[in-house]
LOZA-944767 format. One record per residue (C-alpha): x, y, z. Coordinates in steps of 0.02 Angstrom, whole numbers, plus 50000, padded with zeros to 5 digits. Layout:
XYZ...
END
This chain:
482035247952259480685240252152479285252152100477565246552043476195257651975474365254152013472605261152012472235264652195470395269352179469145276052051467585286852053466525272751982465265263052085466275249052163465715231552209465225237452382463995249452299465035264252356465435279352249466835291352293466575308052202468015314452096468235329552209468425317552356469795307952265470735324352240470445329652421471125312852478472785318452403472725336952445472435334652631473835321852663475015332052555474645347952653474855338152816476515330752758477145348052712476565356052875477205341552983478815338952883478465320452859478575309652703477035309652591476195292852571475665278152679476145260152716475755246952586475065231652674474695214552604472815210852604472455226252712473385217952857474365230752958475385216353029476025212552853476815228452783477675225752615478195243152562477705261252545476335268452434476185285952364474655292652272475225302752122473735309552030472055307551946471925301051768470335307051682469535299151530467765297951466467355282151565467965286651740469295294751849470705283851915471875288352057473595282052007475025279152126476705271152153477125256952272478925255352329479465237652372481155234252455482395222752368483975225052471484355226652656484645245252631482925246552549482125237352695482925249252819482295264352722480535257452709480585252152891481015269852944479565276652841478355264052917478905267553095478845286253069477095285052996476495274053140477155286353270476405301253182474735292853149474555286853328474915304253395473675311953273472305299453317472545299153505473265315453571471695326253545470705313753650471985308653781471265319353921469505313253888470055295153888471015296754050469545305254135468305291654083469365277054146470135285354299469165274354423469635257954339471295259754248472985255954324474745260354272474625246154144473345255854042473925262853875473075273353743472465264753585471675269053420470645258453303468865262353253469025276053385470295282953508470225273353670471115264353810471725246553824472145236453979471805218154021470035217154090469675235854077468025234553981467445219354079467775228454243466795243754187465365233654108465245216854200463475214254137464185210953962465605199454016465275189954179465195171254138463555162954179462685179354224460935183654167461445189353993463125180653966463305162053930464635149953990465725153753837465755172453875464555177653736463305191353776461495190453721461425201153565459665207453595460155213353769461725221553699460685231153572459445236253705460835243853810461885251053668461785258053493462815249553357463665264553277464555253553150464735234653133465505228153294465605245253381464305248853516463945265353604463415263353786462535279753828462565279454019464455280654029464575287553853465885274753798466145262853654466295243953666467015233353527466815215953458468205204053510469925206653433469845189453352468675197453226470205206753160471505201253034472955191953113471885192453272472735209053308472005225553371473125234353246471865229253112470065234153081468585223353126467845211253000466355222152959465735209452832465335195752957464805207853094463535215552975462865198952910462825191953088461785207053141460585204152995460415185753043460135190553225458635201053171457705185953100456135181153193456435168353329458325169653317459395169353474461075177653440462605179453549464245189053523465905190353612466515207853653468295213653682468565213653872470095224853866469625240153761468475255153776468335270153659467715288053652466145290353546466665307653487468235300253408467365286253313467705284953127467415272152992468805263552898468565260052714469475244852648469025242452465469095223652465467765214452368467055199952466465355191752456464445175552485463565164352359461715168452336460875151452315460275136152412460835117952413460115101352471461275097652616460465080852645461265073652488463055078452532464065062752572464775061152746466645063652761468025076552745468385087852597470015097352586470285112552475472065118252446472535136352409473355140952246475075149052254474335166152216472975164952347474205158252476475315173352449473925185352497472905175352622474305164952702473025150752708473725133752666472095123952655470325122652721469545106552785467665103352785466815088952877465015083352855464465070152979463135056952955461345061853004460865058653185459175059053271458955071053417457545076153530458025094453512457775107353442456135098453401455575080553442456515067753339457395080253229458635073153105460215083653112461795084353006463325091853089464545102452990466305107953044467555118452948469305124652992470595134152893472425130252920473615144952904475455145952859476145158852980476025162753164474655174953216475395191753271473905194753385474275179153488475695176953613477165165053602477095161053417475375153053417474345149353262472545155653264471385146553143469595151353105468345137653141466455135753120465175123053173463385121153114461905109353134460705107152989458895101853016458505089952872456625091052893456505109952901457955113352778458685126652892460215128453003459635125853182461305131153257462855140053194464395146753284466105153353242467715152353343469605153353342470635137853375472355143453435473795130853431475535131353507476835128753372477205110353410475375105653420475035114853259476365105253164475405089553209473705097253171474135103352996474625085752942472975078052998471205078252935469925087653038469005071653086470615064253157471395079753233470575079353403470385094653512472115101053558471855119653541471415134753645469615136953590468775154153592466975155353532466545172253454464745171553395463255160053398461565159253310460165147653367458525146953271457875144153096459315151152992458995149852804460375141252707460675156652598460915167552753462045154452832463135154252677463275173052683463805173452867464985158752842465805166552690465975183352778466725174952932468055167752819468415184552736469945183152625469805164152608469305160852428469175142352463467515145152551466515151652400467435138652297466775124852411465035132252423464895132152235465125150252182464905151651992466485147851895466405164651808466465173651977467985163752033468845165851864468515184551862469415187052027470945178151956470975187151788472025203051781470915217251723472145221651584471835204751504469945205051504469775214951341470895223951218471385240751290471555256951194472265274451218470775286351220470615300851099470655312851246471345310851422471995321651563473075319051716473095329651873474695326551972474945333052149476645332052234477795341452352478515356952269480275363652274480465379752374480805389952216479475397452102479725406051934479485424751908478825422751731478045409451623479405397051580479615381451474480755368751558482065357851474481445340551526482205329251392483975323851357484755320951186486495315251142487445327551032489245324450982489365310951113488755321151260487035323851339486105340151309484545345551405483185351751286481365357151287480175351251151479165365451074478355358150915478195365650741476975378950677476015391250785476215380450939478105380550917478145399350893477135402051051478165389851154479805398051100479175414351174479185405751343480865397151320482245405551419483735411251314484835399151410483725384151366483995373151214482465367251118481945354350989480435352750874479895336050801479585335450613477975326250649476125329150673476305321850849477075332950983477615330351164477725348151228478915352251368478155356851535477595374951554477795382851727476675397151781477435411051887476915415252064476455405752221475055403552181474845410252005473395421751972471915417551860472605430451736474275421151723473365404751688472295412651552473825420851473474525403351440473005392351414472035403651296473385406851164473995388751175472235382051141472085393750992473795388850923473405370250937471765373050844472625383050705473975369850680472665356150679471655365350545473255367750443473645349050450475245351950550474645343750711473625327850738473995322950918474805332251062475275330651246475475346351350475795349751535475585365551637476255366451815476115378651959476575380052142475375384352284475665382252473477035369452449476055358552325476595356952144475085354352032475315348251853473855347251733474205336751578473085334651427473445321951290472485316751137471895321450964472385339450933470615345450896469945338051058471415344751159471175362451092469315362251136469605355551312471005368051346469875382051284468535376251407469845375151545470255393551523468715398051626468665382151734470415379651804470925390951949472755388951999472425400052150471125387652215471255369452271471075357652124469645348752213468595364552191468635364252000469065346351950467245340851933466865354751807468475350751713468005332351702466265337151637467085347451500468225332651455466735320951441465835333451329467345335151213467945316951211467315305151075466425289051124467585275151180467695259951067468685249351193469135249351378470405262751425472235258251439472715269451585474475276751570475605269051702477025280451650476045295851707476255290651889478135289951864478375305551757477045316651839476295320251668475545312651511476585309251357476125301651190476925287351096477825290850932478365275250841478895282950677480715286650635480755304950687481905319350646482005335150751482495353250723483615359450864484315375250937485595373351075486495385451188488185391251128489075383651276488345366651233488535366551044488845378450900487025383950876486235379850708484395382150677483775367450573485105354950628484345337550625484425324950767483615308050795482255304350924482905310951092483295299051233482355303251393483405301151548
END
């Protein structure tokens, strides 16, 4: 099994202008962990490519929060299968999660759903969850709300699009593409083709639905939208999904009149193709033509664009390929878009093999065409670019074609780690949360968590350091535990376990206070320059490990502050903000971007690097070796 380590989320303001507080990041681990323990299910969640639930690639597991002066980062592991056995293991995790999640999302609302659809549903109806818990059956929503679906009726056009103004008069848009109809107290949803892979397993494209709604609000604009005819939802179960994907449209205008007529084709790079599964995008500008509408003798340029994908669309039947398409008409005199619509062109496999080899101007119309939205009126070019780019969410060829600044395109392709030189900060901390073993200690205990080779055989040892820190640590070392102490001013202390489940505040203070004092004394004496320490405890099935690493003077001050901040008998989310504030107060200014420690997500704790040729003092148990205080060994191997 391949394991990658990544930053899942931070508490900084992201590119969607959202800020998740540090306490929320911790709660986002505490709650799923507690649920996994109570429900006896694996901790973690599916890892999906490009947020597409139809494209699972592995299993992800949040591990902890790394704190430094600049921000907090939630670190986690992603498990990716390499063998058939791996794929079976991951597949079982994914299926188990899907079953559990569906039950959790639907079961509390099942009776309410059944009662609301009793007069219209048949035995074909099944429960569903997306932006809300609901019911799905072919034609269910259209049967309950014919005024939003009946072709050619007063408010629905021949393509099946409902007048957006009428829709908003009758409903309240509770989130982009989700509409609350108050008379029957039900939710209606934008068409499923607004979802990735055209599948109801995925969330709606909130980007385009939001920008479409903004465009629809422009004076004189006539807007139309296709709703999902098969799904209704319960308002009380509605919830928002957060997908931290950065996507935006260019913010500038162009002279469309000067663009030569013809077809442009933009091909995806290998990296973009891996994530988007888009092979290429074709753009066709036609020659200007004179029309009597929308105004007398208007000169109009027609624009068509279609993306061509690599794989079948899971949301379509019989192995069909669903390609996003858009059409626009530009008024050369008024410099606005007079008409704009978006659709899905769905191709059977054989027809698609022919389509993908042809240019858009020679392809003809051999697809199942479904129009999804339409805007008629004076649409500014900048707004059109925004809606168009949002419609093609995930397709980087669109901003490339529209002329997004090179630095924006380059930034998206540049790994963050390569932007600037990274550095290890003078003070950092890591809060790790994981499932605990059923056993807890009855007294403070230092654990042997390193392995050295002595006389050709491995020996488990605990590192305790020299000086006052070493003397204090040895008080907590069990008589059956071997220990080592590096002859260095840099120490990686073994993990200290607090007794109890949970430990009391008194037990925490009894460890943190003398350890902070000992680190300070050794730093003043010149015995200690940098140190990494970890303190763990068990509470309600969760093992919490707090690691601090950095310059010894900073570590001692932060640990002294933590004496009155950290509460092992309380959830970490209740005190983590105050702890971070203390870290920021004690940490020196950063002189370079932070190099976050990937190894912490694997080892559940922080450690420091020691590149010098080290010697260690050692004391081993009699059954492992003839004990000799002061016996020298080389740098221990960690297994």
